[in-house]
N, C-alpha and C positions, 0 to 999 in steps of 0.2 A: 504494500500500500504506500503510495507517495506520501512524503513527509508533510506536504502542504495539506493533504486531505486529512491526515491525522490531526494536524493543528486545527483545521476547521471543526472536526468532530469534538476536539477538546474544548474549543471556544463555545460550541453549541451546548455541550454538557454544563459548562460553567455559567453560561448566560441564561439558559432555559429555565432553571429553577427560579432565578430572580424575576424573569419575565412573567412566568406563570404566577408567581407569588403576587406580583403587582396586579396582574389581571384578576386574580381571585379576590383581591381586596375590593374590586369594583365590578360586579357582574351586571351592572345596569347598561342598557343600550346607549351608545355614545352619540349616534348620529340620527336618532329617531325623532327627537323633539327639537324644533327650531325656536328661535327667539319669539316671544309674544309681542314684541314691539319693533318698530322699524328704526329706532334710534339706538345709539350705543347704550349698553346696560350698565347703569351706575346704581348702586344700592343705597337705600336709606335704612334698610333692615335686613338682617341675615336670618337664615333658617335656625330655629331652635334657640334664638337669643332670648334672654330672660325678660319677660313682660309681667304685668300685674296679674297674678294668679294663673299664669300659663306660659308655656313655651310658644314662641312664634312659629306658626306652622308653614311658613313659606318664605319667599324673598319679596321684600318691598322694593320695587324698581322706581327710581325717580323719573318723573315725566316732565322735567325741565320747568317745574312750577306751573304747568299748563294742564288744562282739562280738554279732552276731546281728541287725544292721539289715537290712531288706529290700533286696536288690539287684535292680534292675529292668532288663529288657531295654531297651537304648537305642533300639531300632527293631524292626520286624517282621523275622523271619528264622527260621533253624533252627540248632540246636546242631550245629556241624560238628566240634568236637573237645573232648574232656574229658581233662585230665591231672591225675593225683594223684601227688605226690611228697613225700618227707620234707623236701627243701630247696627252693631256688628259689622258684617261684610257689606251692608248697604245693598247695592245691586250686584249680584254674583251670578256667575255662569260656570257650569260644570260640563266638561266634554270627556266622554269615555272613548278610549282608543282600542283598536283591534288587539293590541298587545296586552290588554288588561289594565293598564294604568288610566288614571283620570287626572286631567289638568283642571285647575280652578283659577278663575279670574275674578277679582273682587274690587269693590269700591268704584264700580263703573259709573259713568254718567248716563249712558244709554246703550242699548243693544243695536246690532245691525238691523236694517229695515225689516227683514223677514222675521227675525227673532223678536224685535220690538212689537211688530204687529201681532205675533203669537201671544206675547205676554199681555199686551193691552186688551186683547179680546177676552182673556180669562179674568183680568182685573175688572173689566166692565161687567162680565157675567156674574162675578162674585161680589161686585161693588166693594172692592177692597184694594187699597194700594199694596199693602203687605200680602205677599202670596208666595206659595211654594209649589212648583210644577215639576212633574216627572214625564217629559215627552216620551213617546214611543220611539223605538230605534230608527224608524224611517221618517219621523216627522221633521227633524232638523239635522240633516247630514251636512258636515262641513269638511273642507279640504285643508290640508296643511298650508298655512300662509294666507288663508282667506280671512277677511275682516269679519269678526264675530261681535265686536262691541267697540266702545270708545272709552278711554280712560277717564277717571273722574275723581271725586272726593266724597262719595256717598257713604252713609253709615258712620261707623266710628273712626273714620280716617282723620288724622291730624293735619292733613294737607294733601294736595293732589299727588297721587302715585298709583301704581298698579301692584296689587298683591297677587302673587303668582305661586301656585302650589302644584306639586305632582304627588299623587296618592297611589298606593298599590291596591290590589283587589280587596284587602282587608280594611280599606279606608285609612290606612296609616300614612301620614305625610312623610315624605322623604326629601332630603336636601336636593333641590334641582341641580346643583352643581355636579352631583354624581352622575348626571345624565349628559354631561358635556356642555352645559350652559356656562360659558366662561365669563369670569369677572376678573379684571386686572387687579393683581394684589402682590406686591413685593414687600409689603410692610409688616414688620413683626407685630404680634399682639402686645398690648400695653399691660403691665402689671401695676395696678394702683396701690394695692396694699395686701399684706399677708398676715394672717392671725393663727394662733395656736390655742387649742382648747384642751385643758385637763378633763379627762373623762372619768367621772366617778369621784367620790369623796376623798379617796386616798391618793389621787394623782396630783402632781404639782408641776408648774412651769415657773422658773425663776422664783422659787420659794413662795408661790401663790397658787390658789386653787380656782382662779378665775381666768377668763379669756384674756390673752395678751396680744397686743399688736406689736409686730416686730419691725425693726428699722430696716428698710430696704436701701441697699447701696447699688446703683447702676454701675456696671463694668464697661470697659472700653469696647468690648465686643458686642454690646447690646444686651447681655444677660444681667442677672442680679445676684447679689449675695446678701444674706441677712446677718445680723449680729448673732454670735454664738449664744445658745440658750442652755440653761441647766434644767433638766426635766427628770421626772421619775413616775413610773406607772404607765397607765394607758393615756395616750394623747392623740389628737387629730388636728389636721390643719385645714384652713380655709383661705381662699384667695378671691380677691376682687380683680377681675381681668376683663378686658374688652379687646376688640380688634378693629382695625380701620383699613379699608381698601384704598388703593392709590388715588382714585379720582373723587373721593368723598371724604369730607372732614368729620362726619358723624361717627360715633363709636357704636360698634355692633357686637354681636356675640362671637365667641371663638368656636372652633370645630372639635377640638379634643383637648383633654387634660390627662396627663400621665404622671405617675409618681414612682420614685425609685428609692429604696432603702439600701444603702451600701452597694449600689450598683444593680440590685435585683428589683425588677418591677413589682410593685405591690398594688397598683391601681391603674385602671384605664377607663376613662369616661369619654364616650363617643357620642357626639351630637348629630349623627347622620340621619336618624329617624326616631320616631316615638309614636305612641298611640294617644288619641284624644282622651281616652279613659284615665290615663295616668298623669295628664298635664297639671292637674291641681297639686300633685305631689311636689311641684316646684317649691311650694312654700315650706316644705320640709328639707328640700335640697339646699336652700339658702338658710342663713341665720335670720329667721323671720323677725325675731325680737329686735335685732340690730337694724334690720331694714326698716321696720316701722318706726323706730325711734331716731335713727340716724340717716335714713335714706340711702344706705349703701348696701348693695347686694353682695354678700360674701358667699361664695359657692363652697360648700363643705366637701372636702376631699375624703370623706368616709361615708359609708352607707348607713345613715342614721335611721334605719327602718323606714326608708322612703319608698321602697317598692318600684324604683325607676329602672326601666330597661336600658337607659343610657349607661348604666354601670356594666361594662362588658366583662370586666374581670377585676378581682380584688383579692388581696390576701388579708385575712382577719378583718374583712369589711373595710379595709383601708386604714384601720387603727394601727398605731405603733405602740409596742410595749418596750419601755425604756427601763433598763436595769441599772443599778448603782455601779458607778466606776467604769461604765462601758461608754465609749465614744462612738457615735454613728454620724453618718452624713445622709441627709434627706434631700432629694432633688425633685423638682417639679418641672415638667415640660408642658408649656401651653402652646398649642399650634392652631393656625388658621387652615382653611381648606387647601391652600397652596403650600402647606407645610413650612411656612415661615414660623420659626420657633423662638420662644423666649424661655430661658431656663432660670430657675431660682435654686440657689444652693443654701441649705440651712444646716450649719454645724450643730450637733446636739451632744451634750455631755451628760451622762447619767449621774445624778447626785441625789441621794436619798435625803429628804429633809430631816433635820434633827428633832423638830417638834411636830406633833400631830396637829392637823388642821380640823377645826370644827366648822362645818359649812353652815352659814346662817341662812335658814330657809324661812321664808315668810309663810306663816300659817293663818288659816281662817277656819271658821266653824264648818265650812263646806268643802268637800273633797270629791274630786272626779276620778273614778276608776275608768280608764280608757276603754276597757273591754266590756263595760256594763252600761245599761241605760240609766240615766239620772234625771230625776225631776226635782226642781227647786221651786218652792212655793212660799210666798209671803203675802198676806192680805189678799188682794184681788189680782195679783200677778203670778203667773206660772211660766216656768222655763223648762223645756224638755229637750234633752240631748239623747239621741239614739246611741246605741253601743258603737264603738269605734268612730265616734265623731272626732276624737282627739287621738294623738299618737302616744301620749304619756299620761300617767296619773299625776294630778297636781291639785293644790289648794286653789279654790276659785273665790274671788270676791263676789258676794251676792248681797245686795241690800235694796230695799224698796222704800222710797220716801214719797208720800202722796202718789202721784202718777208717774214718778220717775224711777226707772230701774237702773241700778248701778251694777254692771256685770263685768267687772275687771277692765283691763285694757286690751285693745286689739294687738296683742303681741304673741299670741299662742296660735300656731298653725292648725288648721282644721282640714278634715277630709270631707265633711258633710255639712249640709245646712242643719240648723236647729230651729225650733219654734218658740215664739213668745206669745203668750195669751193674756188678755186683760178681761176681767169681768166688768162690764160697763153697765150693769143693772142699776147702779146708783145715779146714772144720768137720765135726763128726760129723753123721750123718744126723739124729739127734734135734735137734741145734742148728739145722740148716738149716731144719727145718720151723717154727722159731720166730722166724726172722729177718725183718726188714723194713727198708726204706730210710726214714730219717727226715730231715727238715729240722730243723736245730738253730735254735731261735727264742728270742728274748728275751735278756735279760742273762745268764740262767743257762743258756742254750743247751739249753732243754728239747726233747726229741725229739718231733717232731710227724709222724705217719704221712704218708708221701708215696706209698708204693706197695710192692707185693711180688708181682711177676709172675715166676714161676719156670719155667725150662726147663732141666731137668737140673741142672747146677751153677751156672747163671747166674741171678742175681736182678736184676731191673731194674724201673725205674719211668719214667714220663713226667712231666715237670714244666715249669713256666714260671716263670722267675725264678732268678737266680744266688743264691749263698749258700753256707752250710756244711751238708754232709750227712754222714750216718754210718750204718753198720749198727747196728741196734738189735735187742735180743732181747726178746720178750714171752712170758713163761711164766705170766702171771697170768690167771686165768679171769674172765670177766665176772661181775658181781653182779646178782642178781634179788631185789627186795624188794617184798612186797605193801604197797600204800599205804592202801587203805580197807577192808581185810578181814583176817581171820585164819583159820587152818585150822578147819574144822568149823563155820563161822559160817553162820547163816541170813541169806540176802541177798534175801528176797522183796520187800522194799521198795526195793531198790537199782535205779537205772537204769544205772549204770556200774560196771565193775570196773577198778581202776587198779593198775598195777604199775610200779615204777621199775626200769629196767635201766641199767647203767653198765659202762664198761670203762676202766681207768686206763692201759692200754698202747697197743696199736695201734688201738683204737677198734672199735665195733660194726660188724660186716659184715652180719649178717642175724639174724632172729629168727623163731620160729614158735610159735604158741599153739593148743592144742586143748582142747576140752571133750568128754569122753566119746569121745575119739579122733576127733572131727570138728574140722576146721580152723575157727577163728574169726577174724573180721576185727578186728585190733587196730590202732588208729591210733597211730603213734609220733610224739611231739613231742620233737625232739632238744633243744629249748631247755630243757625241764623234765625230759628223759630219762624220759618217762612213756609207757607203753603203756595205751591205753584201749579197753575192749570195751563195746559197747552191748548190753544184755540184750534190747532190742527187736528185735535181729536174729533171736531165737527159736531159737538153736542149743541152749541149755541148757534142755531141756524136762523133764528128770527131776527128781525130788525131790532125789536125791543126785547130785552132779556132780563128776567128776574133772577138775581143771584141770592142764594140763601146758604149761610154757613152756620153750623151748630158745633160748638166745642164744649166738651164735658171734662171735668177734672176727675181725680181718683176717688173723690167722695161723693160725686154726683152733682156738684154745682155746674150749671149749664148756662151758656150765653148764646144767643142767636143774633146773627148779623144779617141784615137784608139790604140789598141795593139794586139799582137798575142801571144797565148799560146798554149801549146801542152799537150795532154792527151792520155793515152791508157786505 
């Protein structure tokens, strides 16, 4: 056999394992999905980054601060779901593809003409702006690169952008970058802070049994080293880290976090995919108490009974056991999708404390056993926690004064909602109809509507998050104000009719608008408190038109606005 052939075989044997190893790390199709926009992709939000109560399920693509950019089908398929809501995703579109994946496009301003006509027909049939549709496979077929919608700012969007997702057959969202959708990124993740936690009463760090913030020192090569710590017993670490792409200044989520003890890996957190069922567990993944009091999200590098699938592997759940007189080195690697890394080195010296520590624990007369249902009752107020609402057993503050319920502080992470009930039989019937349960928020304890489900004399609500609650009364009717017209005005050249609706008490529950006694589709933007009607819908065909708008708040206060306008 010629020597050059032997060399080729040797090269193949050496390269092939690496090649297949790299391929096996990403089994997703690379050229199947195209870009959902015609402009260069720059992100304002990355997949699985930390949000309030959830992981972000897609990528947020900047739309150059504009509304109305063409949104393209990422691949051939059919529209399998359409959802229109005031909050959340706003106007959203779901396309299912022959390979089993589904792409999601959210915060849209409108759909393509064919889809828009399909949606409006059902909205008018049901006389409802908010709607959820599941078209048949042959109803709305789309081709890769065809225009299916236009970008917008609808729903809970904080500014114009396109939210884009790829989900598998199980409806689990997956990082779109794994499918070859490329984002320029040569920038390392940023490490903002690092913390160490003594776990249990007998563990210490720097002769203390409380969380310690470590001093970070940046190195010339872009990595970090912390001060040396003295520790004993079981400890865990937490890091506040973000990433930034080359063309955007905003801070986003990272792709993976790994940890190594004396060179051996003991933790691997991978943010490539998750399920919606587990996303609330984010509040256990972070130091929730620190986040609620300091506004900083510390990601815990140990599996603190959080049940998250992003923990791909760990040794001893990511905890470290530090023995006396033993020195160790703990390293953390934070990576973005392009494998730009930032390393943190933490020298640890095992030092057993000379004195025992007595942990000061706040006690109250009320105790929560996490695996048991708990009812707390005082006077006319009752609180019910189902089993496994909380992660840990703990003492809870519970006090009732008049109609105000003091239920600790919102610093304890929860898995489930719980219920609060008030017996309102001591109120007159007229007052009962105007009551709701409010969460008292902010420095001034402003009442924020939490719920008002009434059965007889019991008023209740479901909520998630401890805090202070109270009965509140709302006797103020909503307001309705025309924005771009006045009574008896000719509106022949107008495309839209705009009306502002607002409620200063319990908040708007529903609204209804008619022209000449026929229901009209009005789009409600809660951010601007504006109802918008499109004259192209063709409902107002008379010269003289009678407009009627009825708005009702959450306790039933109602306001009716009537006006006349003319069109040719």
